[in-house]
C-alpha positions as CSV (number, residue, x, y, z in Angstrom):
1,M,-48.4,36.3,-5.0
2,K,-44.9,36.8,-4.0
3,R,-45.3,34.4,-1.1
4,L,-47.3,32.0,-3.7
5,R,-44.0,32.6,-6.2
6,I,-42.0,31.7,-3.0
7,W,-44.1,28.4,-2.0
8,L,-44.0,27.2,-5.2
9,L,-40.6,27.5,-5.5
10,L,-39.9,25.7,-2.2
11,A,-42.1,23.1,-3.3
12,G,-40.8,22.5,-6.7
13,T,-36.7,22.2,-4.8
14,F,-39.2,19.6,-2.5
15,L,-40.3,17.6,-5.3
16,A,-37.0,17.9,-7.4
17,S,-35.2,16.6,-4.1
18,I,-37.7,13.7,-3.7
19,C,-37.4,12.6,-7.2
20,L,-32.9,12.6,-7.3
21,K,-33.5,10.5,-4.1
22,S,-36.1,8.2,-5.6
23,Q,-33.8,8.1,-9.0
24,E,-32.2,5.0,-9.2
25,I,-28.3,4.8,-10.0
26,K,-28.2,3.9,-13.9
27,N,-24.1,3.9,-14.2
28,V,-21.3,2.6,-11.6
29,I,-17.5,3.1,-12.2
30,V,-15.6,1.5,-9.3
31,M,-12.2,2.7,-9.2
32,I,-8.8,1.0,-7.8
33,P,-5.5,2.5,-7.4
34,D,-3.8,-0.8,-6.6
35,G,-1.7,-0.3,-3.6
36,C,-2.2,3.0,-3.1
37,S,-1.0,4.2,0.2
38,T,-2.3,7.5,1.7
39,E,0.7,9.1,1.4
40,W,0.8,9.5,-2.3
41,L,-2.0,12.2,-1.8
42,A,0.2,14.5,-0.4
43,F,3.1,12.9,-2.7
44,G,0.6,14.0,-5.7
45,R,-0.3,17.7,-4.4
46,W,3.2,18.4,-3.8
47,M,4.0,17.3,-7.2
48,N,1.2,18.9,-8.9
49,Q,2.2,22.5,-7.8
50,G,0.1,22.4,-4.5
51,L,-2.9,22.2,-6.4
52,P,-5.7,19.6,-5.5
53,L,-6.1,16.4,-6.8
54,H,-9.2,15.5,-8.5
55,L,-9.8,12.7,-6.0
56,D,-9.8,15.0,-3.0
57,A,-13.1,16.8,-3.1
58,Q,-14.7,13.3,-3.0
59,I,-12.7,11.6,-0.2
60,R,-15.2,10.2,2.2
61,G,-13.8,8.7,4.5
62,L,-11.5,5.4,5.0
63,V,-11.7,2.0,4.3
64,R,-10.4,-1.3,6.8
65,T,-9.0,-3.8,4.2
66,Y,-7.6,-6.6,5.5
67,C,-8.5,-10.3,4.5
68,S,-9.8,-13.0,5.8
69,D,-7.1,-14.4,7.8
70,S,-4.7,-11.9,8.0
71,P,-4.5,-7.9,8.9
72,I,-2.3,-7.5,6.0
73,G,-4.5,-8.1,2.4
74,D,-3.3,-9.3,-1.0
75,S,-4.7,-7.7,-4.2
76,A,-6.9,-11.1,-5.0
77,P,-8.8,-11.3,-1.7
78,T,-9.2,-7.7,-1.3
79,G,-10.3,-7.0,-4.1
80,S,-12.9,-9.3,-4.6
81,T,-13.9,-8.2,-1.0
82,Y,-15.0,-5.1,-3.5
83,A,-16.2,-6.9,-6.2
84,T,-18.6,-9.5,-3.7
85,G,-18.9,-8.1,-0.2
86,H,-16.9,-11.0,1.6
87,R,-13.3,-11.3,2.6
88,S,-11.3,-14.1,1.3
89,R,-7.6,-15.5,1.5
90,D,-4.0,-14.9,-0.2
91,G,-4.5,-15.6,-3.4
92,Y,-8.3,-15.9,-3.7
93,V,-10.0,-14.3,-6.7
94,A,-14.3,-14.1,-5.9
95,T,-13.8,-17.7,-4.0
96,Y,-15.1,-18.3,-0.5
97,P,-12.2,-18.7,1.8
98,D,-11.7,-21.8,3.9
99,R,-9.9,-20.2,6.6
100,S,-11.4,-17.3,8.3
101,M,-10.2,-15.4,11.7
102,D,-12.7,-15.0,14.8
103,K,-13.0,-11.9,16.8
104,L,-9.7,-12.0,18.7
105,G,-7.7,-12.4,15.4
106,N,-7.2,-16.1,15.6
107,R,-7.6,-18.4,12.6
108,V,-10.7,-20.7,11.9
109,A,-11.7,-23.3,9.8
110,T,-14.7,-21.9,7.4
111,D,-18.1,-23.9,6.9
112,P,-16.6,-26.4,5.0
113,Q,-19.6,-26.6,2.4
114,M,-19.2,-22.8,1.4
115,A,-15.3,-23.0,1.2
116,F,-14.3,-22.9,-2.3
117,R,-17.4,-21.8,-3.7
118,P,-17.6,-19.1,-6.4
119,M,-19.0,-15.9,-5.2
120,F,-20.9,-13.8,-7.6
121,T,-19.6,-10.3,-8.4
122,I,-20.8,-7.1,-9.1
123,M,-19.6,-7.3,-12.6
124,E,-21.4,-10.5,-13.0
125,A,-24.7,-9.3,-11.1
126,A,-24.7,-6.0,-13.6
127,K,-24.1,-7.9,-16.9
128,K,-27.3,-10.4,-15.4
129,K,-29.7,-7.1,-14.8
130,G,-28.6,-6.2,-19.0
131,M,-26.0,-3.4,-18.2
132,K,-22.9,-3.1,-20.2
133,I,-19.8,-4.1,-18.3
134,G,-16.1,-3.1,-18.9
135,E,-12.2,-3.0,-17.9
136,V,-9.7,-0.8,-17.7
137,F,-6.4,-1.6,-16.1
138,T,-2.6,-1.2,-16.7
139,C,-1.5,-4.8,-16.1
140,Y,-2.6,-7.8,-17.6
141,F,-6.1,-9.1,-18.0
142,T,-5.9,-11.9,-16.1
143,H,-3.7,-10.3,-13.1
144,A,-5.8,-10.4,-9.7
145,T,-7.8,-7.6,-9.6
146,P,-9.2,-7.7,-13.4
147,A,-9.8,-11.5,-12.8
148,D,-11.5,-10.4,-9.3
149,F,-14.7,-9.4,-10.7
150,L,-15.1,-11.7,-13.9
151,A,-13.6,-14.9,-12.5
152,H,-13.3,-17.6,-9.7
153,T,-10.5,-19.5,-8.4
154,P,-8.6,-20.1,-5.2
155,D,-5.2,-19.4,-6.7
156,R,-4.5,-16.2,-8.3
157,D,-1.6,-17.5,-10.5
158,Q,-3.7,-20.1,-12.5
159,Y,-3.9,-17.5,-15.9
160,A,-5.1,-20.2,-18.0
161,R,-8.3,-21.0,-15.9
162,I,-8.7,-17.2,-15.5
163,C,-8.8,-16.6,-19.1
164,R,-11.1,-18.8,-20.3
165,Q,-13.1,-17.8,-17.5
166,M,-13.1,-14.2,-18.1
167,V,-13.5,-15.0,-22.1
168,C,-16.2,-17.5,-21.9
169,Q,-18.2,-14.3,-20.0
170,A,-16.7,-11.6,-21.6
171,P,-17.2,-8.0,-20.7
172,D,-18.5,-5.7,-23.8
173,L,-15.0,-3.9,-23.2
174,M,-12.0,-4.5,-22.0
175,L,-9.0,-2.3,-22.4
176,G,-5.3,-2.9,-21.1
177,G,-2.3,-5.3,-21.1
178,G,-2.3,-9.2,-21.7
179,S,-2.3,-10.1,-25.5
180,F,0.0,-12.8,-24.4
181,Y,-2.5,-15.0,-23.2
182,I,-4.7,-14.4,-26.4
183,D,-2.5,-15.3,-29.1
184,S,-1.0,-18.2,-28.4
185,A,-0.6,-19.2,-24.2
186,L,-3.7,-20.6,-23.8
187,N,-4.0,-22.7,-27.1
188,L,-1.5,-25.0,-25.3
189,A,-3.8,-25.5,-22.6
190,G,-6.7,-26.4,-25.2
191,F,-8.4,-23.5,-25.6
192,D,-8.1,-21.5,-28.5
193,A,-9.3,-18.1,-27.1
194,L,-9.2,-16.6,-30.6
195,S,-11.8,-18.5,-31.7
196,E,-13.7,-18.0,-28.6
197,M,-13.8,-14.5,-28.9
198,D,-14.6,-14.7,-32.7
199,E,-17.5,-16.7,-32.1
200,K,-18.6,-14.2,-29.0
201,G,-18.7,-11.4,-31.6
202,I,-15.7,-9.7,-29.7
203,A,-13.3,-7.3,-31.7
204,Y,-10.1,-7.9,-30.9
205,A,-7.2,-4.8,-31.1
206,K,-4.1,-4.6,-30.2
207,D,-3.3,-0.8,-30.6
208,F,-5.9,1.9,-29.5
209,S,-6.6,2.9,-33.1
210,G,-7.6,-0.3,-33.7
211,V,-10.2,-0.1,-31.0
212,K,-11.4,3.4,-32.1
213,K,-11.6,1.6,-35.8
214,A,-13.7,-1.3,-34.2
215,D,-15.7,1.6,-32.8
216,C,-16.6,3.3,-35.8
217,Q,-17.9,0.3,-37.8
218,G,-19.7,-0.6,-35.1
219,A,-18.3,-3.2,-32.9
220,S,-20.9,-4.0,-29.6
221,K,-18.1,-5.9,-27.8
222,I,-14.0,-4.9,-28.1
223,W,-11.1,-6.0,-26.5
224,G,-8.3,-3.8,-26.8
225,L,-4.9,-5.6,-25.3
226,F,-1.7,-3.1,-26.1
227,A,1.0,-5.2,-24.9
228,P,2.0,-8.8,-24.2
229,Q,1.8,-8.5,-20.8
230,D,1.4,-5.4,-18.3
231,M,1.7,-2.0,-20.1
232,A,4.2,0.5,-19.6
233,F,4.6,2.5,-16.5
234,E,3.2,6.3,-17.0
235,I,6.3,7.7,-17.0
236,D,7.8,5.6,-19.4
237,R,4.7,5.0,-21.6
238,P,5.5,4.6,-25.6
239,E,3.4,6.9,-27.7
240,D,2.0,3.6,-29.0
241,Q,0.2,3.1,-25.6
242,P,-2.8,4.9,-24.2
243,S,-2.8,6.7,-20.7
244,I,-5.6,5.6,-18.7
245,A,-7.1,8.3,-18.6
246,E,-7.8,8.0,-22.7
247,M,-8.6,4.4,-22.1
248,T,-11.0,5.6,-19.5
249,R,-12.9,8.4,-21.4
250,F,-13.1,5.8,-24.2
251,A,-14.9,3.1,-22.4
252,L,-17.6,5.9,-20.7
253,E,-18.3,6.9,-24.0
254,F,-18.4,3.9,-25.4
255,L,-20.5,1.9,-22.6
256,S,-22.9,5.4,-21.6
257,R,-24.4,4.3,-25.3
258,S,-26.3,1.9,-23.6
259,D,-30.1,2.2,-22.4
260,S,-29.8,-0.5,-19.3
261,G,-26.4,1.8,-18.1
262,F,-23.4,0.0,-17.4
263,L,-20.6,-1.0,-14.9
264,L,-16.9,-0.4,-15.8
265,M,-14.2,-1.3,-13.5
266,V,-10.8,1.0,-13.7
267,E,-7.5,-0.4,-11.9
268,G,-4.5,1.9,-11.9
269,S,-2.5,-1.5,-11.8
270,K,1.0,-0.4,-11.4
271,I,1.1,2.3,-8.5
272,D,1.1,-1.3,-6.8
273,W,4.3,-2.6,-9.1
274,G,6.2,0.6,-8.3
275,A,5.6,0.7,-4.6
276,H,7.1,-2.9,-4.4
277,D,10.1,-2.0,-5.8
278,N,10.5,1.3,-4.0
279,D,10.2,3.3,-7.2
280,V,9.4,6.6,-6.7
281,P,9.1,7.9,-10.0
282,A,7.2,4.5,-11.3
283,A,4.5,4.8,-8.5
284,L,4.4,8.1,-8.1
285,H,3.4,9.1,-11.8
286,D,1.6,6.1,-12.3
287,F,-1.0,7.5,-9.3
288,L,-0.7,11.0,-11.1
289,A,-1.8,9.5,-14.3
290,F,-4.8,7.5,-12.1
291,D,-5.9,10.9,-10.7
292,E,-6.6,12.4,-14.5
293,A,-8.6,8.8,-15.0
294,V,-10.6,9.9,-11.5
295,G,-10.7,13.3,-13.0
296,A,-12.5,12.2,-16.3
297,A,-14.9,9.6,-14.4
298,M,-16.2,12.3,-11.9
299,D,-16.9,14.9,-14.7
300,F,-18.6,12.4,-16.4
301,A,-20.9,11.1,-13.5
302,R,-21.6,15.4,-12.6
303,Q,-22.7,15.6,-16.4
304,D,-24.7,12.6,-16.3
305,G,-26.6,13.0,-13.1
306,R,-27.3,9.1,-12.4
307,T,-23.7,8.1,-12.1
308,L,-22.1,6.5,-8.6
309,V,-18.3,6.6,-8.5
310,M,-16.5,4.8,-6.0
311,V,-12.6,4.8,-6.0
312,M,-10.3,3.0,-3.0
313,P,-7.5,1.3,-2.9
314,D,-7.6,-1.9,-2.2
315,H,-4.7,-2.2,0.2
316,Q,-1.6,-0.5,0.5
317,T,2.2,-1.2,-0.4
318,G,5.5,-0.4,0.1
319,G,5.2,2.1,3.3
320,P,6.3,5.3,1.7
321,T,6.8,8.7,3.6
322,I,7.9,12.2,2.9
323,G,10.6,12.0,5.2
324,N,13.0,9.2,6.3
325,Y,15.7,8.6,8.6
326,R,18.2,10.9,6.8
327,S,15.7,13.9,7.8
328,S,15.3,12.7,11.5
329,D,16.7,15.7,13.1
330,I,16.4,17.9,10.6
331,Y,12.8,17.6,9.0
332,A,11.8,21.3,9.9
333,E,14.8,22.7,8.0
334,I,13.8,20.8,5.0
335,S,12.6,22.8,1.7
336,V,10.2,21.5,-0.7
337,E,12.9,21.7,-3.4
338,D,15.1,19.5,-1.0
339,I,12.4,17.0,-1.3
340,F,11.1,17.2,-4.6
341,G,13.3,19.1,-6.3
342,K,15.2,16.1,-8.2
343,L,12.2,13.9,-8.1
344,S,10.5,16.5,-10.2
345,R,13.3,16.0,-12.8
346,Y,13.4,12.2,-13.3
347,Q,12.6,11.2,-16.2
348,K,11.9,7.4,-16.0
349,S,11.3,4.8,-13.7
350,V,14.3,2.9,-12.3
351,E,12.9,-0.1,-13.7
352,Q,13.3,1.4,-16.9
353,A,16.9,2.1,-15.7
354,C,17.6,-1.0,-15.2
355,R,16.4,-2.0,-18.0
356,E,18.8,0.0,-20.1
357,I,21.7,-0.5,-18.2
358,L,21.7,-4.3,-18.9
359,D,20.8,-3.7,-22.5
360,D,24.0,-1.2,-23.2
361,S,26.9,-2.8,-24.8
362,R,29.2,-1.6,-21.9
363,W,27.4,-4.2,-19.6
364,T,27.2,-7.2,-22.2
365,E,30.8,-6.9,-23.2
366,G,32.5,-4.8,-20.5
367,S,34.7,-5.5,-17.6
368,S,33.8,-5.2,-14.2
369,E,34.9,-1.6,-13.8
370,A,33.2,-0.5,-17.0
371,R,30.0,-2.1,-15.5
372,K,30.4,0.2,-12.0
373,E,31.0,2.9,-14.3
374,L,28.3,2.4,-16.0
375,I,25.9,2.2,-13.3
376,R,27.5,5.3,-11.8
377,E,26.9,7.0,-14.9
378,T,23.1,6.2,-15.2
379,L,22.7,7.1,-11.8
380,E,24.1,10.5,-11.8
381,S,22.2,11.8,-15.6
382,D,18.8,10.1,-14.6
383,F,18.5,10.5,-10.8
384,L,20.9,13.4,-10.1
385,L,23.3,11.4,-7.7
386,A,26.3,12.0,-6.3
387,G,29.0,10.2,-4.6
388,I,27.8,7.0,-5.2
389,P,30.5,4.5,-2.5
390,E,32.4,2.3,-4.6
391,E,31.1,-0.5,-2.4
392,T,28.2,0.0,-3.2
393,L,28.3,0.2,-7.0
394,G,29.9,-3.1,-6.6
395,N,27.2,-4.9,-4.8
396,M,24.8,-3.0,-7.8
397,A,26.9,-4.9,-10.6
398,I,26.9,-8.0,-8.4
399,C,23.6,-7.8,-8.3
400,L,22.5,-7.3,-11.7
401,E,24.9,-10.0,-12.9
402,K,23.4,-12.3,-10.8
403,E,20.0,-11.7,-11.1
404,G,19.4,-9.9,-14.5
405,F,16.3,-7.7,-15.2
406,S,14.4,-8.5,-12.1
407,D,12.7,-7.1,-9.2
408,E,15.9,-7.7,-7.2
409,S,17.6,-5.7,-9.2
410,T,15.4,-2.6,-9.7
411,R,15.4,-2.7,-5.9
412,V,19.2,-2.2,-5.8
413,L,19.4,0.5,-7.4
414,S,15.8,2.1,-5.5
415,A,18.0,1.5,-2.1
416,E,20.4,4.0,-3.4
417,I,18.4,6.3,-4.7
418,N,16.4,6.6,-1.6
419,R,19.2,6.8,0.3
420,Q,19.9,10.0,-0.9
421,S,16.8,11.2,-0.7
422,Y,14.3,12.3,2.3
423,I,11.7,9.6,1.0
424,G,11.4,6.7,3.1
425,W,9.9,3.0,2.7
426,T,9.5,0.7,4.9
427,T,8.9,-2.9,3.3
428,H,8.5,-4.2,-0.5
429,G,5.3,-5.6,0.4
430,H,2.0,-5.2,1.6
431,H,0.9,-3.3,4.8
432,G,-2.1,-3.6,6.5
433,G,-3.2,0.5,7.6
434,D,-6.6,2.1,6.5
435,V,-7.0,3.2,2.9
436,F,-9.1,6.4,1.7
437,F,-11.8,6.2,-0.1
438,A,-14.0,8.7,-2.4
439,T,-17.1,8.7,-4.0
440,Y,-19.6,10.7,-5.6
441,H,-23.5,10.2,-5.9
442,P,-25.7,12.3,-7.4
443,D,-27.7,12.4,-4.3
444,E,-24.9,13.8,-1.7
445,S,-27.0,12.3,1.3
446,R,-26.6,8.7,0.1
447,C,-22.8,8.8,0.0
448,L,-21.0,6.7,2.0
449,R,-18.5,8.3,5.0
450,G,-16.4,7.9,7.6
451,V,-14.7,4.7,8.5
452,I,-16.3,1.9,7.0
453,D,-15.3,-2.1,6.2
454,N,-14.0,-3.2,2.5
455,E,-17.4,-5.3,2.6
456,E,-19.4,-2.8,3.1
457,I,-18.7,-1.6,-0.5
458,A,-20.5,-4.4,-2.8
459,P,-23.9,-4.4,-0.7
460,Y,-23.7,-0.6,-0.8
461,I,-23.3,-0.5,-5.0
462,C,-26.2,-3.7,-5.2
463,R,-28.6,-1.5,-3.3
464,E,-27.7,1.6,-5.3
465,A,-27.6,0.1,-8.4
466,N,-30.6,-2.3,-7.7
467,L,-28.4,-5.2,-8.5
468,G,-29.8,-7.6,-6.4
469,N,-28.5,-9.7,-3.8
470,L,-24.8,-11.3,-4.0
471,D,-24.9,-14.3,-2.0
472,S,-28.3,-15.3,-3.1
473,L,-27.3,-15.2,-6.7
474,S,-23.8,-17.0,-5.3
475,M,-26.2,-19.6,-4.3
476,E,-28.4,-19.6,-7.0
477,Y,-25.7,-19.5,-9.7
478,Y,-22.6,-21.4,-8.3
479,C,-23.7,-24.9,-6.9
480,P,-21.6,-27.5,-6.1
481,V,-22.3,-30.3,-8.6
482,D,-23.1,-33.1,-6.4
483,E,-26.1,-30.7,-4.9
484,V,-27.3,-29.8,-8.3
485,F,-27.3,-33.6,-8.6
486,P,-27.3,-35.5,-5.2
487,D,-27.5,-39.1,-6.9
488,A,-25.8,-38.9,-9.9
489,D,-22.5,-40.8,-10.4
490,I,-20.0,-38.4,-11.8
491,K,-16.7,-39.0,-13.6
492,M,-13.9,-36.4,-14.9
493,A,-12.0,-37.2,-18.3
494,G,-8.4,-35.8,-19.3
495,S,-5.2,-35.1,-17.7
496,G,-6.9,-32.1,-15.4
497,A,-9.0,-34.6,-13.6
498,N,-6.0,-35.5,-11.1
499,N,-4.4,-32.1,-10.9
500,P,-6.4,-29.4,-9.3
501,G,-3.9,-26.7,-11.4
502,E,-5.2,-28.0,-14.7
503,D,-8.8,-28.4,-16.2
504,P,-10.4,-32.1,-16.8
505,E,-11.3,-32.2,-20.4
506,Y,-15.1,-32.9,-19.5
507,A,-17.2,-33.8,-16.4
508,D,-19.5,-36.9,-17.2
509,I,-23.1,-37.0,-14.9
510,R,-24.8,-40.1,-14.9
511,L,-28.6,-40.0,-13.1
512,K,-29.3,-43.3,-11.7
513,G,-32.4,-44.9,-13.2
514,K,-32.4,-42.4,-15.3
515,K,-31.3,-42.6,-19.7
516,L,-29.8,-39.0,-19.3
517,R,-26.4,-38.3,-19.6
518,I,-25.0,-35.0,-18.9
519,R,-21.5,-33.4,-20.0
520,L,-20.4,-30.3,-18.1
521,F,-17.1,-28.4,-19.8
522,P,-15.0,-26.4,-17.3
523,N,-15.6,-22.8,-17.2
524,Q,-18.3,-22.6,-20.4
525,D,-21.8,-21.8,-20.7
526,Y,-23.0,-24.6,-22.1
527,C,-23.4,-28.2,-21.6
528,E,-24.1,-31.9,-23.6
529,V,-27.3,-33.6,-22.6
530,N,-27.4,-37.2,-24.3
531,G,-25.0,-35.6,-26.7
532,K,-26.6,-32.6,-27.9
533,R,-25.4,-29.2,-27.0
534,Q,-27.7,-27.0,-24.7
535,P,-26.9,-23.6,-23.4
536,L,-26.7,-23.0,-19.5
537,P,-28.0,-20.3,-17.7
538,G,-24.5,-19.1,-16.6
539,L,-21.0,-20.2,-16.5
540,C,-19.9,-23.5,-15.5
541,I,-17.1,-22.8,-13.0
542,Y,-14.3,-25.4,-12.7
543,N,-12.3,-23.7,-10.1
544,G,-9.8,-27.0,-8.6
545,A,-12.4,-27.9,-6.0
546,G,-15.1,-28.7,-8.0
547,F,-18.0,-28.1,-10.8
548,Y,-20.2,-25.4,-9.9
549,L,-22.9,-24.8,-12.1
550,P,-26.2,-22.6,-11.8
551,D,-29.2,-25.0,-10.5
552,A,-29.6,-27.2,-13.7
553,R,-32.8,-28.6,-12.6
554,L,-34.2,-25.5,-13.5
555,W,-34.2,-26.3,-17.5
556,L,-33.6,-29.9,-17.2
557,E,-37.4,-30.9,-15.6
């Protein structure tokens, strides 16, 4: 009898294991700490009193992050790679590159038939499957990484075009910054974002309480945009802005009500922004806030049992180090207090300090000496500096007077703060080293491990969550209009007809030998056939290189 019990126990364990392995992933959470260098892991632990980060237990290996034609990647192409499974060029948002590298690193042209073609993303694939989709971020929604999963353009700065695309194939939930692009700016480009959102049943709020109210009232789609542009750094965050962890928890609760599952992208956007300015308190506190969001996601996944979590930076920024040239000969003598004591007592970002200096009446009304004294007082009180050289104060004052509130002004203050510390930096730009990746899968044996390529992430997610083949979906849903209608006469109308940076008003298509006139509207999910509005089976993309649309022959024939 005892042997029988043991056999039944082993058999039950085996069968449970088989069931678990065969069980399809229902939910996917992709988390991107933008521009996060691997060094921030050690920074975070020291600032966390040596305790482990939420990330630590799930770190599986490293990701190569280069883009199609350079060893150093930009957020647009590297985020697009995570979204589509293909590398692209600097500035390209989920768009096939026109230039790549061969095995020796030489730059070469890509297939001209593929160049500039929109690439289907994991978020679009999830939406097509019937899953709920959502995004959480601390930048503005038209910025590179949020756009990478829902928009397509070879120029990441074309915010009007990106906004139109993201509104027209709206996610079920959007939480972050960017209300400016909804409220007014796009009306100037002939697109009434508010009306479009209302038509699509999107509840729109500018504060977190408004988001919760819309949820209580049963809204099926909610956009909460809590700042005109980007949200504040975590260390400067006002009470009326939610933390990234709070937004993530809400998103998980909201999206998980779906029986068909969900795909959520969470970006710690401004780790990158702080690192660009070598602003240690800004980047570090945003990283720690992001780690709290990772904790929320991992807790959800462990309890749910059918959720895949992938966490990986898109690239590294700034080259931060614990140790610099000042510590070269004494590194073994430096204590934790020497390195992190002052840093742990900083109460604001360098950016915020710069802003406050320029807003002070002593700056706007004071003499040159008064301005230098204001800078000295600010750096002494906010960042515990001492003995700032007069020449340095003079150079700071000149920079702030010339540049006003800008990256250059923040960086000139950061330089002196870092000079008096043991924190090093190598650049104000991106750098090309491998980044860490962390993952949670309910079946541990199916986790990715080792040194992987950034092109492996999207196909892996598609296999685990049964999202389909992205390459096939790209060819099906984003066909060049002259492939769909090879014998047609195509004419574009409006001011954008001859300007790749603007959308045309429409494109008229006349098929030879047929009394059929089709009118395509850029970045919309409908067209007109002989003057009557008809739905499209997907979004008609216009990205400056041309029109791309779902194979319209399927519904015209």
